C-alpha positions in Angstrom: -3.2 -9.2 4.7 -5.0 -6.5 2.7 -3.0 -6.5 -0.4 -2.5 -9.3 -2.9 0.4 -9.2 -5.2 0.7 -11.8 -8.1 3.9 -12.0 -10.0 7.3 -13.5 -10.3 9.9 -14.3 -7.6 13.3 -14.7 -9.2 17.0 -14.9 -8.7 18.9 -12.4 -10.7 22.5 -11.9 -12.0 23.0 -8.2 -12.8 25.8 -6.3 -14.0 26.1 -2.4 -14.3 28.8 0.1 -14.7 29.0 0.3 -10.9 29.1 -3.3 -10.0 27.7 -6.9 -10.3 25.6 -9.2 -8.2 25.0 -12.9 -8.6 22.0 -14.8 -7.5 20.3 -11.7 -6.0 16.7 -11.6 -5.0 14.5 -10.3 -7.8 11.1 -10.7 -9.5 8.1 -8.5 -9.8 6.3 -9.7 -6.8 9.4 -9.4 -4.7 10.2 -5.7 -5.5 6.6 -4.7 -5.3 5.9 -6.5 -2.0 8.8 -5.0 -0.3 7.9 -1.5 -1.4 4.3 -2.0 -0.4 5.2 -3.4 3.0 5.9 0.2 4.4 2.2 1.1 3.8 0.1 -2.1 3.9 0.2 -5.8 4.6 1.0 -7.6 1.3 0.8 -11.4 0.6 2.3 -12.7 -2.6 1.3 -15.5 -5.0 4.3 -16.9 -6.9 6.6 -20.0 -7.3 10.1 -20.7 -6.6 12.4 -23.7 -6.7 14.3 -25.8 -4.1 17.3 -23.6 -4.7 15.6 -20.5 -3.4 17.7 -19.4 -0.5 16.3 -19.4 3.0 17.8 -15.9 3.7 15.4 -14.5 0.9 12.4 -16.2 2.7 13.5 -14.7 5.9 13.9 -11.1 4.3 10.4 -11.2 3.0 9.0 -12.4 6.3 10.8 -9.7 8.2 9.2 -7.1 5.9 5.8 -8.5 6.9 5.1 -10.2 3.6 2.8 -13.1 3.9 4.0 -16.1 2.1 1.2 -18.5 2.2 0.7 -18.0 -1.6 4.4 -18.7 -2.4 4.7 -22.3 -3.7 8.0 -24.0 -3.3 8.8 -26.8 -5.8 11.6 -28.6 -4.1 12.5 -30.5 -7.3 12.8 -27.5 -9.5 14.9 -24.4 -9.9 13.8 -20.7 -9.3 13.2 -18.4 -12.3 16.8 -16.8 -13.0 17.3 -13.8 -15.1 21.0 -12.7 -16.1 21.5 -9.2 -17.7 23.4 -6.2 -17.8 23.2 -2.2 -18.3 25.4 0.1 -20.1 25.9 3.9 -20.3 22.9 5.8 -18.8 21.3 2.5 -17.9 17.9 3.3 -19.6 17.8 -0.2 -21.2 18.3 -3.7 -19.7 20.0 -6.2 -21.9 19.4 -9.9 -21.3 22.3 -12.4 -21.3 20.1 -15.4 -20.2 16.6 -16.2 -19.1 15.8 -19.4 -17.4 12.0 -19.7 -16.5 12.5 -22.9 -14.7 9.5 -23.5 -12.4 8.0 -20.2 -13.5 7.4 -21.8 -16.9 4.4 -23.7 -15.6 3.3 -21.2 -13.1 -0.4 -21.3 -12.4 -1.5 -18.8 -9.8 -3.5 -20.5 -7.0 -5.0 -17.9 -4.8 -5.1 -19.2 -1.1 -8.6 -19.0 0.4 -7.4 -16.5 3.0 -6.3 -14.1 0.1 -9.5 -14.3 -2.1 -11.2 -11.4 -0.3 -8.2 -9.1 -0.4 -9.5 -5.6 -1.1 -6.5 -4.6 -3.2 -4.6 -6.3 -5.8 -1.5 -5.8 -7.8 -1.0 -7.9 -10.9 2.6 -7.8 -11.8 3.9 -7.9 -15.4 3.2 -11.6 -16.0 1.3 -13.2 -18.9 -2.2 -11.7 -19.3 -3.7 -15.1 -19.1 -2.1 -15.6 -15.6 -3.6 -12.2 -14.5 -7.0 -13.1 -15.8 -6.7 -16.4 -13.9 -5.8 -14.7 -10.8 -8.8 -12.2 -11.0 -11.1 -15.1 -11.7 -10.3 -16.5 -8.2 -10.9 -13.2 -6.0 -14.1 -11.8 -4.8 -15.0 -8.1 -5.6 -11.7 -6.4 -4.8 -12.0 -2.7 -4.2 -9.1 -1.6 -6.4 -7.0 -3.7 -9.1 -3.7 -2.3 -10.5 -2.4 -3.9 -13.5 1.2 -3.7 -14.6 2.4 -4.8 -17.9 5.4 -4.8 -20.3 6.1 -4.4 -24.1 6.6 -8.2 -24.6 2.9 -9.0 -23.7 1.7 -5.9 -25.8 3.4 -7.4 -28.9 2.5 -11.1 -28.2 -1.0 -11.0 -26.4 -2.7 -7.8 -27.2 -6.2 -9.3 -27.1 -5.8 -11.0 -23.8 -4.1 -7.8 -22.3 -7.2 -5.8 -23.5 -9.3 -8.2 -21.4 -7.1 -7.5 -18.4 -7.3 -3.7 -18.9 -11.2 -4.0 -19.0 -11.0 -5.6 -15.4 -8.5 -3.1 -14.1 -9.1 0.0 -12.0 -5.5 1.3 -12.6 -3.4 0.6 -15.6 0.4 1.2 -15.0 2.4 1.3 -18.2 5.5 3.1 -19.5 5.5 5.7 -22.2 7.0 3.3 -24.9 4.3 0.6 -24.1 1.6 3.3 -24.3 2.8 4.4 -27.7 3.0 0.7 -28.8 -0.3 -0.5 -27.6 -2.3 2.6 -28.7 -0.4 3.2 -31.9 0.0 6.9 -31.2 2.8 9.4 -30.5 0.5 11.2 -28.1 0.6 10.3 -24.6 -2.7 12.2 -23.6 -4.4 10.5 -26.6 -3.1 7.1 -25.3 -4.4 7.7 -22.0 -7.7 8.6 -23.5 -7.8 5.3 -25.3 -6.8 3.3 -22.4 -9.4 4.9 -20.1 -12.1 3.9 -22.6 -11.5 0.3 -21.4 -13.1 1.3 -18.1 -10.2 2.0 -15.5 -10.3 5.0 -13.1 -6.8 6.0 -13.7 -3.9 5.5 -16.1 -0.3 5.8 -14.8 2.3 6.4 -17.5 5.8 5.9 -16.4 8.6 8.0 -18.0 11.6 6.7 -16.2 14.0 9.5 -15.2 11.4 12.0 -16.5 8.8 11.1 -13.9 5.3 9.8 -14.2 1.9 11.1 -15.4 -1.5 10.3 -13.9 -4.6 10.5 -16.1 -8.1 10.3 -14.9 -11.3 10.8 -16.9 -11.3 14.4 -16.0 -8.1 15.1 -14.4 -4.3 15.1 -15.1 -1.3 15.2 -12.7 2.4 15.2 -13.5 5.2 14.3 -11.1 8.9 14.5 -11.7 11.4 11.9 -10.6 13.8 12.6 -7.6 17.1 13.8 -9.1 19.7 11.3 -7.8 23.5 11.7 -7.9 24.1 8.0 -8.3 22.1 5.2 -9.9 23.5 1.7 -9.2 20.9 -0.7 -10.6 17.6 0.2 -12.4 16.3 -3.5 -12.0 12.9 -3.6 -10.3 12.2 0.2 -10.2 9.0 -0.2 -12.1 7.9 -2.9 -9.7 8.9 -0.9 -6.6 7.0 2.0 -8.1 3.8 0.0 -8.6 4.1 -1.7 -5.2 4.5 1.9 -3.5 1.5 3.2 -5.2 -0.9 0.3 -4.4 0.6 0.0 -0.9 -0.2 3.6 -0.2 -3.7 3.3 -1.6 -4.3 0.2 0.6 -3.7 2.1 3.7 -5.7 5.2 2.7 -9.0 6.1 4.3 -10.7 7.2 1.0 -9.9 6.9 -2.7 -10.2 10.4 -3.9 -8.1 12.4 -6.5 -5.6 13.6 -3.8 -5.0 10.1 -2.6 -4.2 8.8 -6.0 -1.6 11.6 -6.4 -0.2 10.7 -3.0 0.0 7.2 -4.2 2.1 8.4 -7.2 4.4 10.1 -4.8 4.8 7.0 -2.6 5.7 5.0 -5.8 8.2 7.6 -7.0 9.9 7.6 -3.6 10.2 3.8 -3.5 11.5 3.6 -7.0 14.1 6.2 -6.2 15.5 4.2 -3.3 15.4 1.0 -5.3 17.8 2.2 -8.1 20.4 3.3 -5.5 21.6 -0.3 -4.9 21.3 -3.8 -6.3 18.4 -6.0 -5.8 16.2 -5.1 -2.9 19.2 -4.1 -0.6 18.0 -0.5 -0.3 14.3 -0.7 -0.2 14.5 -3.6 2.3 16.1 -1.5 5.0 14.5 1.9 4.7 13.2 4.0 7.8 9.8 5.7 7.5 11.8 9.0 8.0 13.7 8.5 4.8 10.5 7.9 2.9 9.0 10.9 4.5 11.9 13.1 3.6 11.8 12.2 0.0 8.2 12.8 -0.2 8.7 16.2 1.3 11.3 16.9 -1.5 8.7 16.1 -4.0 6.3 18.4 -2.5 8.9 21.1 -2.7 9.9 20.5 -6.2 6.5 20.5 -7.5 5.3 23.7 -5.9 4.2 26.2 -8.5 4.0 29.9 -7.3 0.9 31.7 -8.5 1.1 33.5 -11.9 -1.2 35.8 -13.7 -0.5 38.4 -16.5 -2.0 41.8 -15.5 
């Protein structure tokens, strides 16, 4: 196990214009760990209830996800989110949220996980992210993911997390919200001032941006003919990135750019089906094929006025 992922493990009921699933496997740690499993050896820290299906446990194990850090509360019920999407599916609408055992979740990092060199903090409460960080020993790289709810409700705590992270992963709306600006480059500059090496700004179907202190990289999304369910795309994106970085020999600028490619590829497969159905049964040749497409799409021929 070389990658620690702390986040939620959930059961989702999701409806989109292309169908509906009930009691499907979900949660930030779930999506991220499955995406990361193609590149690294992840272990997750989370909590589920006694109603959590054995088939979900078996799926995670088949993907090589270490479950020593997954607590099972036999007397409780698993975190359950129910929601739907309409139109272009750019926004999720919540019907019900039952935190259940996740309401009292306290991340206890197993002893065998505490020296993990790579850490992904899923978009859970910043206090829980800090609690997880307090239990690990000098990780090589920490990627922090967040969401607008914590930006609005816990900005001070979130800032503390940002100061401990090496990579901040945030979407464009959240960057505008946290930094109180309409300029993404300016938002990235402000976030970099907290100390991370890189800022990743997600732009949904418009791709992602990678900002370093002295560098910039823009990557488009993969154009898809059909999007079935956007749930978990951001978590798969983050999992693909940190998973690739965890298997890299060195962490230079090109490595981080390739990490963005890995994340984009995993997110593109995630949205093509409900839950983790697509990302859990990929072949390496399929991942390589989409990575090659991105290389082709982003090639810029030389240009110079004479």
